Each structure stands twice: as C-alpha cells, then as structure tokens.
N, C-alpha and C positions, 0 to 999 in steps of 0.2 A: 213546241221546241219548252225544252224544260225548263224550270224554277233557276232564274238564275242566279238568288241568293243562296239557296240551298245544295246545288247541285255543281260539285267539286269541278266538274269535266267541261261545264258553260264554263267555269271564273277560269278555269286555264286556257281553252280557248278565244277570252275573253282579252287577257292576258298576252297569250298570243298576235290577237287583232292589234295591242296597242302597240307591240314590238315591230308590226309591218309595217302599222301606219307612222312608225316614230322614222324608219328606213325612207316610208314616203316622207314624211317632211323633209328629208335633208335634201328631196334629190327636190320637194316642191322650191324650199327656202332656196336652195344651192339655183336652180335654174333662173328664178326670179331677180333675186338679187345679181345672176349672169346679165341676165336679158334686160334689168331696168339699166343696170350697170356702164355695162360694158357695151350694149346694143341703143342703149337712151329708149329702150321701146317704153309705152305709156305702160302703168299697171295694170289698166283693167286688162289689155292685152298679155302683159307676160304674165298673170296671175292666172289668167285661162290654162296657158301651156303649160304653164309648172303645173297645174293641177293634172294633166289631163294625163302627160308621165307617170304625174306621182301616184294618180290611180290606177292605169297600166303597170306600174312596180305592185303597185298593191293586189290589185287582181292575181296577180301570177302567185306572189308568195301566199296568200289567204288559200287556194287555190293546191296550193302544194304542201304548204305548212302548216294553217295555221287549221282546213277541213279536208284533209288528205281523202276522207273517205267519202266526199262530197262529189268525186271527178266520174261519180257513176249517169252524173246527169250528161249531158251532149253542152262541148264547150261555147257555143256560138250561144247557146241559151241561158247559159250560165254567165257570159260574157256582156252577151244585152240587158241582161239584170243587172248584174253589179254595174254596169255601168250607166245604166236607167237611174238606178238610187242615187249613184255619185251628181248624174246630172241634176239632178232635184236638189241635189247638196250644192251645186254650185253656183245654183240660181236664189240659195238664200246666203251662201257664203259672199258673192261677190258682194252685192250693196251694204251688208257688213262691213269688210274689209273697207269698201270705200266712204262709207259714213263713218266708222273706228278711226280711219286714217286721219281725216280732218281734225276730227275733234282731239286723236292724238297726238297728232302734230301743233295745234293749238297749246293744248294743254302742259307738252315738250316744251313749246318753241320759249313762252310764259318762263317755265322752270332752268332753262339750259340757252336762254338767249346769250349769256355772255360766255358759256363756256366754252374752249376752244377742245373740241375733240382731238385723241389723236387719230392718226388717215383719215384726214377730215376730206379731201379728195374723197371716199369713199364715205365713209359715217357721218354723216350729216345726220341731224333731227329728221329730217326729212326720210331717211334711209330708215332709221330706228323706226318712226311712226308705222312707215309700213311694214316693218316685219312681226311687231306689235298688234296691229290689224290681222296678221295673217294668223298669226296665234292666239288669236280673242275668235275668229273666224272656225280655224280649226278644231279648238275647242268645243264649239257650239255643235258645230258637223259632226265629230268624233262618234257621240252617243244615235244617233239619228243613220249613221253610216254602217255600224253596228249590230241594230237592232232591227233596222230594213231588211241586210242583207242575210241577217242571221232567217229572220220569216220568213224569208221569200228568196233568195239568191241559192241558201245555205241549207234552207227547209227540209233537206233529205238526209238530214247527217242527225243519228240519236245522240 
C-alpha cells in the first residue's frame, strides 16, 4: 500500500470508503431502530443483525466502486477476508456499544430527565443513548476497517 498521506489515489479511496460507510451506517441505524423499536429486540441482538446487513452492503459497494480494480481476486476469498476483518470489528464494537450506552444513558438522563422530547414513543433518552453509542463504535471501528481491508482484502490494488 502506498503512503496514505502523500498518495492522492489512496485519499480518494478513503473518501469513497467513507461514502460507502455512510450508506452502511444508514442501513445500520435504520435496521437497529426498526428492530429495537418495532420488534422490541434487545440492543445486543439488533446491533449484530444491523451490522451484518451494513457489512454486506459495504462489501458490495467497496468491491464495485471503491476498489473496482480488485475484482481480480476470487469473490469468495475477498468476501471471507472482508467479513473476518469486520467480524473482528464487531467483537470490538459490541462491548463499546454496551458500555457507552449505559454511560451515555446516565449522562443524558441526568441532563434531560425533565425534558419532554417530541415523538416520545420513539425518541427517548434510552434510544438516543443507544444511537450515540453506535456512532462512537462506528467512529472507532472505521479506521480499523479501512486500513485492515486495504492491507489484506484489497492488497492487490496498486
């Protein structure tokens, strides 16, 4: 891999990776909130399902758009590498979400316990804390995912 700081092509790939990640985040948050709010699923299970859907989306778009010149690698190998790296990511992400959600809930509950939010059936302090916890985890895992995938999954790209 070329120097990320000095190579414009690598910086463009990173921006594309961020764009793909943003689409994955929309899927992640949308699925998470649908499963926790409408299906009543526990956060730990809902975030695992939403994560897998987002990773699947991200793999497809990274293979097609971010690293189109990497399609010389067999699809199954590349998919396995991508999911293994993201699997490590979810092993780190899950405890981050569970711990930060509790901390954020305590902070937000202390700050806003007397505030009545609009859409109170959906927009609760607990739901805000859950979503902020996912944001924190996504930001932490983002760099791991980019560099690990660039060095292993997409290492055939110049």
